C-alpha positions as CSV (number, residue, x, y, z in Angstrom):
1,M,-141.5,52.9,81.3
2,K,-138.5,55.0,80.6
3,G,-138.6,58.3,78.8
4,I,-136.3,58.8,75.7
5,K,-135.6,62.0,73.8
6,K,-134.4,61.5,70.2
7,H,-134.4,64.0,67.3
8,G,-136.2,66.4,69.5
9,L,-139.1,64.0,69.9
10,S,-140.5,62.2,73.0
11,F,-140.8,58.5,73.4
12,L,-141.6,56.0,76.2
13,E,-140.2,52.5,76.2
14,V,-141.1,49.5,78.3
15,D,-137.9,48.2,79.8
16,S,-136.9,44.8,78.4
17,V,-134.4,42.2,79.4
18,L,-132.4,41.2,76.3
19,V,-129.1,40.0,77.5
20,D,-127.2,38.3,74.6
21,D,-125.4,40.1,71.8
22,S,-127.8,39.2,69.0
23,N,-130.9,40.4,71.0
24,S,-129.1,43.6,72.0
25,V,-128.3,44.4,68.4
26,A,-131.9,43.6,67.3
27,K,-133.2,45.9,70.0
28,E,-130.9,48.7,68.9
29,L,-132.0,48.3,65.3
30,I,-135.7,48.5,66.2
31,E,-135.1,51.5,68.4
32,N,-133.1,53.4,65.7
33,L,-135.6,52.4,63.0
34,F,-138.6,53.6,65.0
35,F,-136.9,56.9,66.1
36,D,-135.9,57.6,62.5
37,M,-139.4,56.7,61.2
38,A,-140.9,59.2,63.6
39,K,-138.5,61.9,62.6
40,L,-139.3,61.4,58.9
41,S,-143.0,61.4,59.7
42,T,-142.8,64.9,61.0
43,K,-141.7,66.1,57.5
44,Y,-145.2,65.1,56.3
45,D,-146.7,68.0,58.3
46,N,-145.5,71.2,56.6
47,D,-146.6,74.4,55.0
48,T,-147.5,72.6,51.8
49,F,-149.5,69.7,53.1
50,C,-150.3,67.6,56.2
51,D,-150.7,63.9,55.3
52,L,-149.2,61.5,57.9
53,P,-148.0,58.0,56.7
54,Y,-149.1,56.3,59.9
55,T,-152.7,57.3,59.3
56,Y,-153.1,54.9,56.3
57,T,-152.2,51.3,55.7
58,E,-149.1,49.2,56.1
59,R,-147.8,49.9,52.6
60,R,-147.9,53.7,53.2
61,L,-145.5,53.2,56.1
62,D,-142.9,52.4,53.5
63,S,-142.6,56.1,52.9
64,V,-140.8,56.4,56.2
65,L,-139.8,52.9,57.1
66,L,-137.7,52.0,54.0
67,P,-135.6,55.2,54.1
68,A,-135.0,54.8,57.8
69,L,-134.0,51.1,57.4
70,S,-131.8,51.8,54.5
71,K,-130.0,54.5,56.4
72,N,-129.4,52.3,59.5
73,C,-128.2,49.4,57.4
74,G,-125.9,51.2,55.0
75,N,-128.3,50.4,52.1
76,K,-128.0,46.6,52.6
77,V,-131.8,46.2,52.4
78,L,-134.1,44.2,50.1
79,V,-137.9,44.3,50.1
80,E,-140.5,41.7,49.1
81,V,-137.9,38.8,49.1
82,P,-139.3,35.5,47.7
83,A,-139.5,32.7,50.3
84,V,-140.8,29.3,50.9
85,R,-143.1,29.1,54.0
86,E,-143.9,26.0,56.0
87,C,-144.3,25.2,59.7
88,S,-146.1,22.8,62.0
89,N,-146.3,23.4,65.7
90,R,-148.8,23.6,68.5
91,I,-149.8,27.2,67.6
92,F,-149.5,27.5,63.8
93,Q,-149.9,25.1,60.9
94,V,-148.7,26.3,57.5
95,D,-148.5,24.0,54.5
96,E,-145.6,24.5,52.2
97,S,-146.3,27.6,50.0
98,S,-144.4,30.4,48.3
99,G,-144.6,33.9,49.7
100,R,-142.6,37.1,50.3
101,I,-140.7,38.5,53.2
102,D,-141.4,42.2,53.8
103,Y,-137.7,43.2,54.5
104,W,-134.3,41.6,54.6
105,C,-131.3,43.6,55.8
106,I,-127.9,43.4,57.4
107,Y,-127.1,45.4,60.5
108,K,-123.9,45.1,62.6
109,A,-122.9,41.8,60.9
110,Y,-126.3,40.1,61.5
111,S,-128.9,39.3,58.9
112,F,-132.5,40.3,59.7
113,V,-135.8,39.4,58.2
114,I,-138.6,41.6,59.2
115,E,-142.4,41.1,58.9
116,L,-144.4,44.3,59.3
117,K,-148.0,44.8,60.4
118,Q,-149.9,48.0,60.9
119,S,-153.0,48.4,63.0
120,Y,-155.2,51.0,64.8
121,D,-156.1,51.1,68.5
122,C,-158.8,53.4,69.9
123,F,-157.2,54.9,73.0
124,T,-160.5,56.1,74.5
125,T,-161.5,52.5,75.1
126,N,-159.9,49.9,77.5
127,F,-160.0,46.9,75.2
128,T,-157.9,45.6,72.2
129,R,-159.9,44.9,69.1
130,E,-159.2,41.4,67.9
131,S,-159.7,42.1,64.2
132,K,-157.7,45.3,64.2
133,V,-154.7,44.4,66.5
134,T,-154.7,40.8,67.8
135,K,-155.2,39.0,64.4
136,P,-152.5,40.9,62.6
137,W,-150.1,40.1,65.5
138,L,-150.9,36.4,65.2
139,K,-150.6,36.4,61.4
140,M,-147.2,38.1,61.7
141,H,-145.9,35.4,64.1
142,E,-147.3,32.7,61.8
143,Q,-145.3,34.2,58.9
144,L,-142.1,34.4,61.0
145,Q,-142.3,30.9,62.3
146,S,-142.9,29.6,58.7
147,L,-139.6,31.0,57.7
148,K,-137.4,29.0,60.1
149,Q,-136.2,26.5,57.5
150,E,-136.0,29.1,54.7
151,V,-133.6,31.4,56.4
152,K,-131.2,28.5,57.2
153,T,-130.4,28.4,53.4
154,Y,-129.2,32.0,53.3
155,Q,-125.6,32.3,52.1
156,E,-124.5,35.8,53.1
157,T,-121.5,36.0,55.4
158,T,-123.0,37.2,58.7
159,K,-123.2,36.0,62.3
160,G,-126.6,34.5,61.8
161,V,-130.2,35.4,60.9
162,I,-132.6,37.1,63.3
163,R,-136.4,37.2,62.6
164,I,-138.2,40.3,63.8
165,G,-141.9,41.0,63.9
166,L,-142.6,44.7,63.9
167,H,-146.2,45.8,64.6
168,I,-146.8,49.5,64.2
169,I,-150.0,50.5,66.0
170,T,-151.6,54.0,65.6
171,S,-153.5,55.3,68.5
172,Y,-156.6,57.2,67.4
173,S,-159.9,58.7,68.2
174,D,-162.6,59.6,65.6
175,K,-163.2,62.9,67.5
176,P,-161.6,66.1,66.4
177,P,-158.3,66.7,68.1
178,C,-158.0,68.9,71.2
179,N,-155.7,69.2,74.2
180,K,-158.1,67.3,76.4
181,L,-157.9,64.2,74.2
182,I,-154.1,64.5,73.9
183,K,-153.8,64.6,77.7
184,L,-156.2,61.6,77.9
185,F,-153.9,59.6,75.6
186,H,-150.7,60.6,77.5
187,D,-152.3,59.5,80.8
188,S,-153.4,56.2,79.2
189,I,-150.0,55.1,77.9
190,P,-148.9,52.9,80.9
191,D,-152.3,51.1,80.9
192,T,-152.3,50.7,77.1
193,S,-148.8,49.1,77.2
194,E,-150.0,46.6,79.8
195,R,-153.1,45.9,77.8
196,F,-151.1,45.2,74.6
197,V,-148.8,42.8,76.5
198,K,-151.7,40.9,78.0
199,D,-153.9,40.7,75.0
200,L,-151.3,39.9,72.4
201,S,-150.0,37.0,74.4
202,K,-153.4,35.5,75.3
203,K,-153.0,32.5,72.9
204,S,-149.5,31.6,74.2
205,P,-146.9,33.2,76.5
206,S,-144.4,32.7,73.6
207,L,-146.3,35.5,71.7
208,K,-145.5,38.1,74.4
209,P,-143.9,41.2,72.9
210,D,-140.2,41.8,73.6
211,M,-140.3,45.5,73.1
212,L,-142.9,48.3,73.2
213,I,-142.1,51.9,72.3
214,C,-144.6,54.7,72.2
215,W,-144.0,58.0,70.3
216,K,-145.9,60.9,71.8
217,I,-146.6,62.7,68.6
218,P,-146.1,66.5,68.9
219,T,-149.2,68.4,69.8
220,R,-148.9,70.8,66.9
221,I,-149.1,67.8,64.5
222,V,-152.0,66.2,66.3
223,L,-154.0,69.4,66.3
224,N,-153.5,69.7,62.5
225,G,-155.7,66.7,61.8
226,E,-159.4,66.1,61.4
227,Q,-159.2,63.0,63.6
228,T,-157.0,62.6,66.7
229,F,-153.8,60.6,66.2
230,P,-151.7,61.4,69.3
231,G,-149.4,58.4,69.5
232,L,-147.6,55.7,67.5
233,W,-146.4,52.4,68.9
234,A,-143.7,49.9,67.9
235,V,-144.6,46.5,69.3
236,A,-141.9,44.0,68.5
237,K,-141.0,40.3,68.8
238,I,-137.4,39.2,68.4
239,Y,-136.9,35.5,67.5
240,P,-133.7,33.5,68.5
241,L,-130.6,33.7,66.3
242,I,-130.5,31.0,63.5
243,K,-127.1,29.9,62.1
244,H,-127.6,29.9,58.3
245,K,-125.6,28.3,55.5
246,G,-123.2,31.3,55.1
247,A,-122.8,32.0,58.8
248,I,-119.4,33.0,60.2
249,L,-118.3,30.0,62.3
């Protein structure tokens, strides 16, 4: 894992091999989005209140995700975009139905559709809970694969459409925060990243995450809570570029 400093905050990222232009742009978007989400999250610990967006549900993450995404994409962002879903393959079976895509945006001349999930992982254990982490990851992939035909109809003039699955995972312990627990989390980061990769791809190697980034939440913020939330993860999957109806030839 490589250490990254951004906005005065500390991150660790698992090295990934993403060689073509579209994957490199997608990786850059995910990194910038997560770094900016972390920066905005620190604003929720202040002299007036301490109420962190990543300690709630997926929808509460909008408080920091949407502003960060809008900033990085020059305001070319839509949320809850109507879509027709359908797929049939060896992993997922989805009958034709209507649904909504969490986010659509344009970044560096590519269109992106993003499905978001948010989960919790207890860092004091050495196993990944299926209901809390694995099932949302699988559901996210089902949603992304069911959009393959839908995104081909897009008419915006970009280089193509890239589907991204973004799973935000909050590391936690029900115990009151202390420096000992924070150190325990920091020491567990390499093993946790390996565990996520192994457990999230159990059903198929194609489900293996392409990116993992861990934000080591500042100690002063962690110690301000009633429970211990010492880290936040971005676990991402980047799907191949799709040439859509409006694609630049």
